[in-house]
C-alpha positions in Angstrom: -48.4 22.9 -1.0 -44.7 22.6 -0.4 -42.6 19.7 0.8 -38.9 18.8 0.6 -39.5 15.6 -1.4 -42.6 14.4 -3.3 -42.8 10.6 -3.5 -45.1 9.1 -6.2 -46.3 5.8 -4.9 -47.2 4.5 -1.5 -46.0 0.9 -1.8 -43.1 -0.5 0.1 -40.5 1.4 -1.9 -42.2 4.8 -1.4 -42.9 4.3 2.2 -39.5 3.0 3.0 -37.9 5.9 1.2 -40.0 8.3 3.2 -38.9 6.7 6.5 -35.3 6.7 5.4 -35.6 10.4 4.6 -37.3 11.0 7.9 -34.2 9.5 9.6 -32.1 12.1 7.8 -34.4 14.9 8.9 -36.0 15.5 5.5 -39.7 16.1 5.1 -41.6 14.1 2.4 -45.1 13.7 1.1 -46.4 10.4 -0.4 -48.9 10.6 -3.3 -50.8 7.3 -3.7 -54.0 6.8 -5.8 -54.9 3.2 -4.5 -57.0 2.5 -1.5 -55.3 0.3 1.0 -55.3 -2.5 1.8 -54.7 -3.8 -1.7 -53.9 -7.1 -3.3 -50.3 -7.4 -4.6 -47.8 -10.1 -5.3 -44.0 -9.9 -4.6 -44.4 -11.5 -1.2 -40.9 -12.9 -0.5 -37.9 -11.0 1.0 -34.3 -11.6 0.5 -32.0 -11.6 3.6 -30.8 -8.0 3.0 -34.4 -6.9 2.5 -35.2 -8.1 6.0 -32.2 -6.1 7.2 -33.6 -2.9 5.6 -36.7 -3.4 7.8 -34.5 -3.9 10.9 -32.7 -0.6 10.0 -36.1 1.1 9.9 -37.0 -0.3 13.4 -39.7 -2.5 12.1 -38.5 -5.9 13.2 -40.6 -6.1 16.3 -43.7 -5.2 14.4 -42.9 -7.9 11.8 -42.7 -10.5 14.6 -45.8 -9.2 16.3 -47.8 -9.6 13.0 -46.4 -13.2 12.8 -45.2 -13.0 9.2 -43.7 -16.4 8.2 -40.0 -16.6 8.8 -38.0 -17.5 5.7 -34.7 -19.4 6.1 -34.0 -20.2 2.5 -35.3 -21.2 -1.0 -35.7 -24.7 -2.3 -35.7 -25.3 -6.1 -37.0 -28.5 -7.5 -35.9 -29.7 -10.9 -38.1 -31.3 -13.7 -40.0 -34.3 -12.3 -39.4 -33.0 -8.8 -35.8 -34.3 -8.9 -32.4 -32.8 -8.1 -33.5 -30.1 -5.7 -31.1 -27.5 -4.4 -31.3 -25.2 -1.5 -30.0 -21.7 -1.0 -30.0 -20.6 2.7 -30.6 -17.0 3.8 -27.3 -16.1 5.5 -25.9 -12.8 6.8 -22.3 -11.8 6.3 -20.1 -10.3 9.1 -16.4 -9.8 9.7 -16.0 -13.5 10.4 -17.8 -14.6 7.3 -21.3 -16.0 6.7 -23.7 -16.7 9.6 -27.2 -18.1 10.0 -29.9 -15.5 9.4 -33.6 -15.3 8.4 -36.0 -12.9 6.7 -39.8 -12.8 6.1 -42.6 -13.7 3.8 -45.4 -11.1 3.7 -49.0 -10.9 2.7 -48.7 -7.6 0.7 -52.2 -6.3 1.6 -51.1 -6.4 5.3 -47.5 -5.4 4.8 -48.1 -2.5 2.5 -50.6 -1.1 4.9 -48.2 -1.6 7.8 -45.5 0.3 6.0 -47.8 3.2 5.1 -49.1 3.5 8.6 -45.6 3.4 10.0 -44.5 6.2 7.6 -47.5 8.4 8.5 -47.0 7.8 12.2 -43.5 9.3 11.8 -44.8 12.5 10.3 -44.6 11.7 6.6 -47.2 13.6 4.6 -49.8 11.8 2.6 -52.1 12.7 -0.3 -54.7 10.2 -1.6 -54.7 11.0 -5.3 -53.1 10.5 -8.6 -49.9 12.0 -9.8 -50.8 13.6 -13.1 -47.6 15.1 -14.3 -44.3 16.4 -13.0 -43.9 20.2 -12.6 -40.9 21.6 -14.4 -39.0 24.8 -14.9 -36.4 25.4 -17.6 -33.8 23.2 -16.0 -35.3 20.7 -13.5 -38.3 19.0 -12.0 -39.9 21.1 -9.3 -42.8 19.0 -8.0 -45.9 17.0 -9.0 -49.3 18.0 -10.2 -51.9 15.8 -8.3 -55.5 15.1 -8.8 -56.9 14.2 -5.4 -59.4 11.5 -4.7 -62.1 14.2 -4.5 -61.2 15.5 -8.0 -59.3 18.6 -6.8 -56.1 19.4 -8.8 -53.2 20.5 -6.6 -49.5 21.3 -7.2 -47.1 19.8 -4.8 -43.9 21.8 -5.0 -40.7 20.0 -4.0 -36.9 20.1 -4.4 -36.9 16.4 -5.4 -39.4 14.0 -6.9 -38.9 10.3 -6.3 -40.8 7.9 -8.5 -41.9 4.8 -6.5 -44.9 4.1 -8.8 -43.7 0.7 -9.8 -44.8 -0.7 -13.2 -46.7 2.5 -13.8 -43.3 4.2 -14.3 -44.5 7.7 -13.7 -41.3 9.4 -14.8 -40.9 7.3 -17.9 -44.5 8.0 -19.0 -43.7 11.7 -18.5 -40.8 11.4 -21.0 -38.2 12.4 -18.4 -36.2 9.1 -18.6 -34.6 7.2 -21.4 -36.8 4.9 -23.4 -38.4 2.0 -21.5 -37.0 -1.1 -23.2 -38.3 -4.7 -23.1 -36.3 -6.9 -20.7 -35.0 -10.4 -21.4 -38.1 -12.0 -20.1 -40.9 -9.9 -21.4 -42.8 -12.5 -23.4 -44.1 -14.3 -20.4 -47.2 -14.4 -18.3 -47.7 -15.1 -14.6 -51.0 -16.6 -13.5 -51.4 -16.6 -9.7 -53.7 -16.8 -6.7 -53.7 -18.0 -3.1 -54.6 -21.4 -1.7 -55.5 -22.7 1.7 -53.5 -25.6 3.1 -50.5 -26.8 1.2 -47.8 -29.2 2.4 -44.8 -27.2 3.7 -41.4 -28.3 4.9 -41.3 -29.5 8.5 -39.9 -27.5 11.4 -38.4 -24.1 11.3 -38.2 -24.0 7.4 -42.0 -24.3 7.1 -42.0 -20.6 5.9 -39.5 -21.1 3.1 -40.0 -20.4 -0.6 -40.4 -23.3 -2.9 -39.8 -23.1 -6.7 -40.8 -25.8 -9.1 -39.1 -26.0 -12.5 -40.5 -27.8 -15.5 -38.4 -26.4 -18.3 -36.9 -23.0 -19.4 -39.3 -20.2 -18.6 -42.0 -22.6 -17.3 -42.0 -22.7 -13.5 -44.1 -22.2 -10.4 -43.8 -20.6 -6.9 -45.1 -21.5 -3.5 -44.8 -18.8 -0.8 -46.4 -19.3 2.7 -48.3 -16.1 3.8 -49.6 -17.3 7.2 -50.4 -20.5 9.0 -53.0 -21.4 6.4 -52.5 -19.4 3.2 -50.0 -19.9 0.4 -49.3 -17.6 -2.5 -49.1 -19.8 -5.6 -48.3 -18.9 -9.2 -47.3 -20.3 -12.5 -45.1 -18.5 -15.0 -45.1 -19.6 -18.7 -44.3 -18.2 -22.2 -47.2 -16.1 -23.4 -47.6 -18.2 -26.5 -48.1 -21.4 -24.4 -50.8 -19.8 -22.3 -52.7 -18.5 -25.3 -52.4 -21.9 -27.0 -54.2 -23.6 -24.1 -57.4 -21.6 -24.7 -58.3 -21.9 -21.0 -59.6 -19.4 -18.5 -57.0 -18.1 -16.0 -58.6 -20.2 -13.3 -58.7 -23.4 -15.3 -55.1 -22.9 -16.5 -53.8 -22.4 -13.0 -55.6 -25.4 -11.6 -54.4 -27.7 -14.3 -50.8 -26.5 -14.2 -50.6 -27.0 -10.4 -51.1 -30.7 -10.9 -49.2 -31.1 -14.2 -46.2 -28.8 -14.0 -44.1 -30.8 -11.5 -45.0 -33.8 -9.4 -43.5 -32.2 -6.3 -45.8 -29.3 -6.7 -48.8 -31.6 -7.0 -47.6 -33.3 -3.8 -47.5 -29.9 -2.0 -50.9 -28.9 -3.2 -52.9 -32.1 -3.4 -56.3 -30.3 -3.0 -56.6 -27.0 -4.8 -58.7 -24.7 -2.6 -58.4 -21.2 -4.1 -59.0 -18.4 -1.7 -58.3 -15.4 -4.0 -59.3 -14.4 -7.5 -57.0 -15.8 -10.2 -55.1 -12.9 -11.7 -52.5 -12.5 -14.5 -49.6 -10.2 -15.3 -47.8 -10.3 -18.7 -44.8 -8.6 -20.3 -43.5 -7.7 -16.9 -39.7 -7.5 -17.8 -38.4 -4.0 -18.7 -35.5 -1.7 -18.3 -35.0 2.1 -18.3 -31.3 2.7 -18.1 -31.4 6.4 -17.4 -33.9 7.5 -14.8 -32.4 10.4 -12.9 -31.8 14.0 -13.5 -32.1 17.5 -11.9 -34.7 17.2 -9.3 -35.8 13.6 -9.9 -35.0 9.9 -9.6 -36.7 6.5 -9.7 -36.5 3.5 -7.5 -37.0 -0.3 -7.9 -39.5 -1.4 -10.5 -40.3 2.2 -11.4 -37.3 1.9 -13.7 -36.5 -1.9 -14.0 -37.9 -5.3 -13.4 -35.9 -8.4 -14.4 -37.7 -11.6 -13.5 -39.7 -12.8 -10.5 -38.0 -16.2 -10.2 -35.8 -15.5 -7.1 -37.9 -12.7 -5.5 -35.7 -9.7 -5.9 -38.5 -7.2 -6.7 -39.4 -6.2 -3.1 -35.7 -6.1 -2.1 -34.8 -3.7 -4.9 -37.7 -1.4 -4.2 -36.7 -1.1 -0.5 -32.9 -1.1 -0.9 -33.0 1.5 -3.6 -35.3 3.5 -1.4 -32.5 3.5 1.2 -29.9 4.5 -1.5 -32.2 7.2 -2.9 -32.8 8.7 0.5 -29.0 8.8 1.1 -28.4 10.5 -2.3 -31.2 13.0 -1.6 -29.8 13.8 1.8 -26.4 14.4 0.2 -28.1 16.7 -2.4 -29.7 18.7 0.4 -26.3 19.2 1.9 -25.1 20.7 -1.4 -23.4 17.7 -2.9 -23.7 17.8 -6.7 -26.3 20.6 -6.8 -24.6 22.3 -9.7 -24.1 19.0 -11.7 -26.0 18.3 -14.8 -27.3 15.2 -13.0 -26.9 15.3 -9.3 -28.2 11.7 -8.9 -26.0 10.1 -11.6 -24.0 8.2 -8.9 -27.2 6.7 -7.5 -28.3 5.7 -11.0 -25.0 3.9 -11.7 -25.1 2.1 -8.4 -28.7 1.0 -8.9 -28.0 -0.3 -12.4 -24.9 -2.1 -11.3 -26.7 -3.9 -8.5 -29.5 -5.0 -10.8 -26.9 -6.0 -13.4 -25.5 -8.5 -10.9 -28.9 -10.1 -10.5 -29.4 -10.1 -14.2 -26.2 -12.2 -14.5 -27.5 -14.6 -11.8 -30.9 -15.1 -13.5 -29.5 -15.3 -17.0 -27.2 -18.1 -15.9 -30.0 -19.9 -14.2 -32.2 -19.9 -17.3 -29.6 -20.3 -20.0 -26.8 -22.3 -18.4 -28.5 -24.5 -15.8 -25.7 -27.1 -15.5 -23.0 -24.4 -15.0 -25.3 -22.6 -12.6 -25.8 -25.7 -10.5 -22.0 -26.3 -10.3 -21.4 -22.7 -9.2 -24.1 -22.7 -6.6 -23.3 -26.2 -5.1 -19.5 -26.3 -5.3 -17.3 -23.7 -6.9 -18.8 -20.4 -5.7 -21.3 -21.3 -3.0 -20.6 -18.4 -0.7 -20.6 -15.9 -3.5 -23.9 -17.2 -4.7 -25.4 -17.0 -1.2 -24.3 -13.4 -1.0 -26.0 -12.6 -4.3 -29.2 -14.4 -3.4 -29.3 -12.4 -0.2 -29.0 -9.1 -2.1 -25.3 -8.3 -1.4 -24.9 -7.1 -5.0 -23.4 -3.7 -4.6 -19.8 -4.6 -4.8 -16.6 -2.6 -4.8 -15.1 -5.3 -7.0 -16.8 -8.2 -8.7 -16.6 -11.4 -6.7 -15.1 -14.6 -8.4 -18.7 -16.0 -8.6 -20.0 -12.9 -10.4 -17.0 -13.0 -12.8 -17.8 -16.7 -13.5 -21.5 -15.9 -14.2 -20.4 -13.2 -16.6 -18.2 -15.6 -18.4 -20.8 -18.3 -18.9 -23.3 -15.6 -20.0 -20.8 -14.4 -22.6 -20.1 -11.1 -20.9 -16.5 -11.3 -20.1 -15.6 -7.6 -19.7 -16.1 -6.3 -16.1 -18.6 -3.6 -15.3 -17.4 -0.1 -14.3 -16.3 0.2 -10.7 -19.2 0.4 -8.2 -19.4 2.3 -5.0 -19.9 -0.3 -2.3 -22.9 -0.3 0.0 
């Protein structure tokens, strides 16, 4: 079969990209091997992630489904002391203004996104992307093994990798080497609980983060009126040294890691299987070329601490759709890499978040000063996802300085 764009992966990145392409009048087909609904973490949205859904016309559906509204993030220090709060705020011509976004149960949200894409005419194949199709110069499509075992070639002008940690293009040796990230020797142990003590009032849907020490922390993300996503992240060596099952490890940590976390989850009633993900931090610096590009965690994942994963998948989907639309109009068609600008923009945005997270883990005192007093508005912008800058903000330059990276990054096309 033929399509304009073949998208490998039917998660939020792939489905958002398909809908952004549809807005530009470009036909796409999603290839997804998993059966939906499916369990997934990455349930918290930044402010700009919520705006992407509004751009796609999905805000009313998010409200109808009663996804918890997120107004900000609270971070509790060791012993439950010295908490700080970062609000979700938008930015307009007159400066910052109050705004909100959502938390999502991924099994429901991912299904909603796929259904929305298919209702708008996006093609869908239930099957596994086996390998990219290639000619002498470029990628020309994807070979697919359908759920019924039939092997089929999907011919396309562009292939977009939205496969997430499966990194389809990297496994096919089309990208540069997949390198370990700064936070790869860690493991996340997670589940869901019923109950949980939330903040009162409108901030009941906010994310809570509990810090014990460097690289040892927990998250608390409300998913509906009753359920909360809960997880603990620790160094891999520490988890192995405890010699506990995943369930026993999580239950113990929920009451030992931070007293404020214990107060929030006084009775541990697990409602989901306890799962684990390890070595999740990685980076592929070059992930575009003739006929192909990758989005979100199909090329890079930094650290889950401030919930940027879902945002980068959906925002880069928007950027990838724009770059693909420009390509179909003839822009860069004769270049060695028609999508190099998209790649540079994506790397630059993720580099900003890398600076933010590195400072949080490695320079906590300086980080607190920047967030609370010196560069509060710049930090709110970065936490929201406004990381695609024409020029680095004073706050970003300060983070680069404390991280020992003084030299500014190359100029970035704003967006």
